[in-house]
C-alpha distance (Angstrom), angle and dihedral (degrees) to the residues before:
residue distance angle dihedral
X1 . . .
X2 3.78 . .
X3 3.72 145.9 .
X4 3.76 123.9 -86.2
X5 3.76 128.4 -143.6
X6 3.74 123.2 -136.9
X7 3.79 96.4 -125.6
X8 3.80 124.2 -122.5
X9 3.81 94.3 -5.1
X10 3.80 92.4 60.6
X11 3.82 90.8 82.8
X12 3.78 93.1 52.0
X13 3.80 96.0 -117.9
X14 3.77 127.1 88.0
X15 3.77 127.0 -164.5
X16 3.78 119.1 -107.1
X17 3.80 115.7 -115.3
X18 3.79 118.8 -104.8
X19 3.77 112.1 -98.3
X20 3.79 116.8 -162.4
X21 3.78 118.3 -164.7
X22 3.78 133.3 -167.6
X23 3.80 92.0 -85.9
X24 3.80 89.6 56.6
X25 3.79 90.1 53.5
X26 3.79 93.4 47.4
X27 3.81 92.6 49.2
X28 3.80 91.3 45.5
X29 3.79 93.8 51.3
X30 3.81 90.9 44.3
X31 3.80 90.0 51.1
X32 3.80 93.3 49.5
X33 3.82 92.1 47.0
X34 3.80 90.9 47.8
X35 3.80 92.0 51.3
X36 3.83 91.5 46.1
X37 3.81 91.3 50.1
X38 3.80 89.8 47.3
X39 3.80 91.9 53.9
X40 3.81 90.8 46.1
X41 3.80 91.2 52.3
X42 3.80 90.1 45.1
X43 3.79 90.9 55.4
X44 3.80 90.9 49.3
X45 3.81 92.3 54.4
X46 3.78 105.4 -98.4
X47 3.79 109.7 150.7
X48 3.81 98.6 179.3
X49 3.81 111.0 35.7
X50 3.81 97.0 38.3
X51 3.82 97.7 59.7
X52 3.80 90.7 43.6
X53 3.80 91.7 53.0
X54 3.80 92.1 46.0
X55 3.80 92.3 51.2
X56 3.81 90.6 45.7
X57 3.78 91.0 51.6
X58 3.80 100.2 41.5
X59 3.80 100.9 35.0
X60 3.79 103.6 33.1
X61 3.81 116.3 17.0
X62 3.81 103.0 38.1
X63 3.83 95.1 45.6
X64 3.80 89.8 47.2
X65 3.79 89.3 52.2
X66 3.79 89.2 56.7
X67 3.81 99.1 39.3
X68 3.82 101.9 44.4
């Protein structure tokens, strides 16, 4: 009926596996704690610190935990 390809190895190159180190874990935990604290402060009525913590967690710490 047709030919089949062998998937990712058909091009000759395969992707390297993700390797997370200790710094990735520290940044990930710091990002999650920052986001949790931001939501806690948001529920208690903070209109300045909560959005700053949420942006810090979502935009800076969690992406750094994945990229580095």
